[in-house]
C-alpha positions in Angstrom: -8.2 10.0 19.1 -7.3 6.5 18.4 -8.9 5.3 15.2 -8.3 1.5 14.2 -8.9 1.6 10.5 -9.8 -1.9 9.1 -8.6 -3.4 5.6 -9.4 -6.8 4.5 -9.3 -7.0 0.3 -7.6 -5.0 -2.2 -10.2 -2.5 -3.0 -10.0 -1.5 0.8 -6.3 -0.6 0.4 -7.4 2.2 -2.4 -9.9 3.7 -0.1 -8.0 3.7 3.2 -4.6 5.3 1.5 -6.0 8.9 1.5 -7.8 8.5 4.7 -4.6 7.2 6.5 -2.4 10.1 4.8 -5.1 12.9 6.1 -5.2 11.6 9.5 -1.1 11.7 9.6 -1.6 15.5 9.2 -3.6 15.8 12.5 -1.6 15.6 15.6 -4.7 14.9 17.7 -5.4 11.5 15.7 -3.5 8.3 16.4 -4.3 6.1 13.3 -4.0 2.3 13.8 -3.9 -0.2 10.5 -5.6 -3.5 11.2 -5.3 -5.8 8.2 -7.4 -9.0 8.4 -5.3 -10.7 5.8 -8.8 -11.5 3.4 -6.4 -10.9 0.4 -3.0 -11.9 1.4 -0.8 -12.9 -1.7 1.6 -10.5 -3.6 -0.8 -9.3 -6.4 -3.8 -8.8 -4.4 -2.5 -7.2 -1.3 1.0 -6.5 -0.7 1.7 -4.6 -3.9 -0.6 -2.0 -3.1 1.1 -1.3 0.1 4.2 -0.4 -1.3 2.7 1.4 -4.4 0.3 3.6 -2.5 2.5 4.4 0.6 0.1 2.8 2.8 2.4 2.0 6.2 3.0 -1.5 7.2 -0.2 -2.8 9.5 0.1 -2.6 13.3 -2.0 -5.7 13.4 -2.4 -8.5 10.5 -4.9 -11.1 11.5 -3.7 -13.4 8.5 -6.9 -14.8 8.3 -7.0 -15.9 4.6 -9.4 -17.3 2.4 -12.3 -19.5 3.3 -16.5 -19.3 2.7 -18.2 -16.1 3.8 -19.3 -17.7 7.2 -16.2 -19.0 8.4 -14.2 -16.0 7.0 -16.4 -13.3 8.7 -16.7 -15.5 12.1 -12.6 -15.8 11.9 -12.2 -12.0 11.6 -14.6 -11.4 14.1 -13.0 -13.7 16.8 -9.7 -12.2 15.9 -10.4 -8.7 15.7 -12.4 -8.7 18.9 -9.3 -9.5 20.9 -7.5 -6.6 19.0 -9.8 -4.1 20.1 -9.9 -5.1 23.4 -6.2 -4.8 23.6 -5.7 -1.6 21.7 -9.1 0.2 23.2 -9.5 2.4 19.9 -12.0 5.6 20.4 -13.5 4.8 16.9 -13.3 2.0 14.3 -13.3 3.1 10.8 -14.3 0.6 7.9 -14.5 1.0 4.3 -16.6 -0.4 1.5 -18.4 -4.0 1.7 -16.2 -7.0 2.4 -16.1 -9.5 4.9 -13.9 -7.4 6.9 -16.0 -4.7 6.9 -19.1 -6.2 8.7 -17.1 -8.4 10.6 -15.1 -5.7 12.2 -18.5 -3.7 12.8 -20.0 -6.4 14.7 -17.2 -7.0 17.2 -16.9 -3.0 17.5 -20.5 -2.7 18.1 -20.6 -5.7 21.0 -17.5 -3.7 22.6 -19.5 -0.4 22.3 -17.0 1.1 20.0 -18.2 3.8 17.8 -18.3 2.7 14.2 -17.6 4.8 11.2 -18.5 3.4 7.8 -17.1 4.8 4.5 -19.3 4.4 1.4 -22.2 3.6 3.5 -25.5 3.4 2.0 -25.2 2.1 -1.7 -27.8 -0.5 -2.4 -27.7 -3.0 -5.8 -31.2 -4.2 -3.9 -30.1 -7.5 -5.0 -29.7 -9.8 -1.6 -28.1 -12.6 -3.4 -24.9 -10.5 -3.4 -23.0 -11.1 -0.1 -21.7 -7.5 -0.5 -25.4 -6.2 -0.3 -25.9 -8.1 3.0 -22.5 -6.8 4.4 -23.4 -3.2 3.2 -27.0 -3.3 4.8 -25.8 -4.7 8.3 -23.0 -2.6 8.9 -24.9 0.7 8.3 -27.7 -0.8 10.5 -24.9 -0.3 13.3 -22.5 2.3 12.2 -22.6 5.7 14.0 -21.1 7.7 11.3 -22.5 7.2 7.6 -20.2 8.9 4.9 -21.7 8.7 1.6 -20.6 9.3 -2.0 -23.8 10.0 -3.9 -27.2 11.4 -3.1 -29.0 8.3 -3.7 -27.2 6.7 -0.7 -28.7 9.2 1.5 -32.2 8.3 0.3 -31.5 4.7 0.9 -30.2 5.2 4.6 -33.1 7.4 5.6 -35.5 5.0 3.8 -33.7 2.3 6.2 -34.5 4.5 9.2 -31.1 5.8 9.8 -30.6 9.3 11.1 -30.4 11.9 9.0 -28.0 13.9 11.3 -25.9 10.7 11.1 -25.3 10.8 7.5 -22.7 12.9 5.7 -22.3 13.6 2.0 -18.5 13.9 1.7 -17.3 12.5 -1.8 -15.6 9.6 -2.6 -12.2 8.3 -1.5 -11.9 6.1 -4.4 -11.4 9.4 -6.6 -9.0 10.9 -3.8 -6.7 8.0 -4.3 -7.1 8.2 -8.1 -6.5 12.0 -8.3 -3.3 11.6 -6.3 -1.7 8.7 -8.0 -2.9 9.4 -11.7 0.2 11.3 -12.5 2.5 8.7 -11.2 0.3 6.0 -12.7 0.7 7.6 -16.3 4.4 6.9 -15.8 4.1 3.1 -15.8 5.7 0.8 -18.2 2.8 -1.3 -18.7 1.9 -0.2 -21.9 5.1 -1.1 -23.1 5.5 -4.3 -21.5 2.1 -5.5 -23.0 2.9 -4.2 -26.4 0.2 -1.6 -26.5 2.5 1.4 -27.9 2.9 2.3 -31.4 6.4 3.6 -33.0 5.7 6.8 -31.3 5.2 5.5 -27.7 1.3 6.2 -27.8 -1.3 4.1 -26.8 -3.0 1.8 -29.5 -6.5 1.3 -29.0 -7.3 -1.5 -26.8 -10.0 -2.5 -24.0 -10.1 -3.8 -20.6 -11.9 -6.5 -18.8 -12.5 -7.8 -15.2 -14.6 -10.4 -14.2 -14.9 -11.6 -10.6 -18.5 -11.7 -9.5 -19.9 -15.3 -8.6 -23.2 -14.5 -10.8 -20.8 -14.1 -13.8 -17.9 -16.5 -13.1 -19.3 -19.7 -11.1 -21.5 -20.8 -13.7 -19.3 -22.5 -16.6 -22.3 -21.8 -19.1 -22.5 -18.2 -18.0 -18.9 -17.4 -17.9 -18.2 -19.0 -21.3 -21.2 -16.9 -22.7 -19.6 -13.9 -21.7 -16.4 -15.0 -22.9 -17.5 -15.2 -26.2 -19.3 -12.2 -26.5 -16.4 -10.4 -25.2 -14.3 -12.3 -28.0 -16.5 -10.7 -30.5 -15.8 -7.2 -29.3 -12.3 -8.1 -29.4 -12.3 -8.3 -33.2 -12.4 -4.4 -33.1 -9.4 -4.0 -31.0 -7.5 -6.1 -28.3 -9.0 -6.9 -24.6 -6.7 -7.0 -21.9 -8.0 -9.0 -19.0 -6.1 -8.7 -15.4 -7.8 -11.9 -14.2 -8.4 -12.4 -10.6 -7.2 -15.8 -9.1 -10.6 -16.9 -8.6 -11.6 -16.4 -12.3 -8.4 -18.1 -13.3 -9.7 -20.6 -11.7 -13.1 -21.2 -13.2 -11.4 -20.3 -16.4 -9.0 -23.3 -16.5 -12.3 -25.4 -15.3 -13.7 -24.5 -18.8 -10.9 -26.2 -20.7 -9.2 -25.2 -23.8 -11.3 -22.1 -25.2 -10.5 -20.2 -28.4 -10.4 -16.8 -26.8 -7.3 -15.6 -28.5 -8.6 -11.6 -29.0 -8.7 -11.6 -24.8 -5.5 -11.3 -23.4 -5.4 -12.9 -20.1 -2.9 -11.3 -17.9 -1.7 -11.6 -13.9 -3.5 -9.1 -11.5 -2.0 -5.7 -11.7 -0.7 -3.7 -9.1 -3.0 0.0 -8.8 -0.7 1.9 -10.5 -0.2 -0.2 -13.7 -4.3 -0.7 -13.8 -4.9 2.8 -13.5 -2.5 3.5 -16.5 -4.9 1.0 -18.3 -7.7 2.6 -17.4 -7.1 6.0 -18.4 -5.7 4.7 -21.9 -8.5 2.2 -22.7 -11.3 3.0 -25.3 -13.6 0.8 -23.5 -14.0 -1.1 -20.1 -16.2 -3.9 -19.4 -16.5 -4.9 -15.9 -18.7 -6.3 -12.9 -16.4 -4.3 -10.1 -18.0 -1.6 -8.3 -15.3 0.6 -8.0 -14.3 0.4 -11.7 -17.5 1.7 -12.2 -16.4 5.2 -10.3 -13.0 5.1 -11.7 -14.0 5.0 -15.3 -16.8 7.9 -14.6 -14.2 10.0 -13.0 -11.6 9.2 -15.9 -14.4 9.8 -18.7 -13.6 6.4 -20.0 -16.6 4.2 -21.9 -17.6 1.6 -19.4 -20.0 -1.3 -19.7 -21.2 -3.2 -16.5 -21.7 -7.0 -17.0 -24.4 -7.2 -13.9 -28.3 -6.5 -14.1 -27.8 -3.9 -11.2 -25.4 -1.4 -9.6 -25.1 -0.2 -6.2 -23.2 3.0 -7.7 -26.2 4.6 -9.7 -24.8 7.8 -9.8 -22.2 6.3 -12.6 -24.6 5.5 -14.7 -27.4 8.4 -14.3 -24.3 11.1 -14.4 -21.1 9.1 -15.5 -20.0 7.1 -18.3 -21.3 4.1 -17.0 -24.0 1.7 -19.0 -25.8 -1.1 -17.1 -25.9 -4.0 -19.9 -26.2 -7.0 -17.8 -25.1 -10.4 -18.8 -26.9 -10.9 -22.2 -24.3 -11.2 -24.9 -26.4 -9.3 -27.5 -26.5 -6.6 -25.4 -23.0 -6.5 -24.6 -21.7 -6.7 -28.1 -24.3 -4.1 -29.4 -23.4 -1.6 -26.9 -19.4 -2.0 -27.4 -19.9 -1.6 -31.1 -21.8 1.7 -30.4 -19.4 3.0 -28.2 -16.1 2.0 -30.6 -18.2 3.0 -33.6 -18.1 6.7 -31.9 -21.5 6.8 -30.0 -19.8 7.2 -26.7 -22.3 8.3 -23.8 -21.5 11.7 -22.5 -20.9 11.9 -18.8 -19.9 14.0 -15.8 -17.8 13.7 -12.7 -20.4 13.5 -9.8 -20.7 16.3 -6.9 -17.9 16.5 -4.5 -15.8 13.5 -6.2 -13.1 16.3 -6.4 -9.9 14.6 -4.2 -11.1 16.1 -0.9 -13.4 13.3 0.6 -10.8 12.1 3.1 -10.2 15.6 4.3 -14.1 15.9 4.7 -14.2 12.7 6.8 -11.6 13.3 9.1 -12.3 16.8 9.8 -16.2 15.4 10.9 -14.6 12.8 12.9 -12.2 15.5 14.9 -15.4 17.7 15.4 -17.6 14.9 16.8 -14.7 13.7 19.0 -13.8 17.3 20.3 -17.4 17.4 21.3 -17.3 14.4 23.8 
């Protein structure tokens, strides 16, 4: 069974690592890795391949950055040629980036079966490009692998056949469970001066921002940074800044945010180490909502919605939106000891990739 696994952006790499590892355990599977090059620089891509033991891509489309339409179209053009040449039995896509929908469209036009890992997640906010990618990919995928019960309901409501939907757990958590012991050996705490004289972490928080709704408006970005600066009065805030966010912050000019410590994007192991030791995480990332829930770390999501509701209904995540007062109030409650109790969702046990590969093999044998 020749499976073409598609990656394009940094979050894809975390999700594909456990799947590629599991596929290699089965002689019946020939896993191929196709990298679209949607993220292509050292910190946003290459370091993840090295740290997570992901094999070199069989094909790198080297698409690079561009508008959503340009990037999607360019991937669609280039990956079609690759599919025709490689003749895979299945195309596997993960997440919700432009590479996900572009590869799915190309596969669908060629009559190739599609498996979507992380299917059914919905923010119900069509202004998010990722939401469009999710909905369209699920509409044409043949195998829909979901992380939570809400995703099943979303897909059934959209008319997808129930027998094509599989609750399998979360491959992000597979990766987290595998690499957490290695991440704990990271020297990032020492490098950032976060350790005390006993080599224990002092209290600190972590911030990530990259959503257009938060960073594209100078006024909105300034308000968020001011609110988080106020949180920083209680503990240092480490901010691994996405290149796009760095650019937007630079456009703001000189700002007095001395309590927010901006650092370059981090590799997976360093970042997981920081997450696991942080007292609070403020983010607009979907994946980080999941990781903090699995780690039991309080998380404040700086968005008005989430496509991962189980992190809020069962996990440690709170959706606080973009209102500075709500952000600071919720943060102060956490830091004063009023921490929301959470639990790890059903099947987030590190075996999602195993379940996915077992299902794909079973379906392939039926042909």
